[in-house]
Steps between C-alpha positions, in 0.01 A plus 500: 500500500548653151843505338632808343467499108816446307651803329780540254852584611558880506821456283457635141392221245503240775180285493566267802210519743571565873285486806560754781828622334596784272767322298565130415791323649720562187436876505482569874888528541526709185223750638683517826830581338342761273333669800827493702683665209237765463511582878872520488500738204233724665699509834826584312335784318344625820837490689681667223247800496491499879887557535457840321195618687620391851852635465408766775449235756859380457666835573685592805293808544167313502632232733596769759171699437289199552683405817446843653145492408445159662673624812264777531200291388568146639139358471310399198261792423232273345509259796479792741188628318339153571603511865784259470858551593753369248857593434551675167744316266520741205418838378229537236419794266135613522520639137713249330867600420469371147217753412620781745872490507520857638338379822749222556655667808190712617420404847127551473490248211632212707363249753650215696340164433556129585532260214148363532333839470746604217399191291134560580515866400707425198239239384225760534705748290554248236127434495427864456748545207347196324140634540618835350650335195179307419 
């Protein structure tokens, strides 16, 4: 069986040849540390911005409003459309609150969802936004 060809370590200015790895033994821990710090900075920045944009969801008015909505709509709307019966765990805005704050408490702009459907729908919305920005 053929062996993989040796390639240089991906660390800048390192000429050590490695097989089947990205970094040499010397630079692997440094690369992992650098990546962990980058992820930590990214998450910290996201969480700082998120606190401002998600302030609505921490208010007493929203908590009571969403509880009432879930009492009247106890099943996940997306699962119901697929023929499944799943208890709703949260209230989702059809048109996002961040772009349409005037619709935050509009009954027709809300739907009850389970976490799985919310995450699936949120991922699709993120893809659409990314495609528009390209």
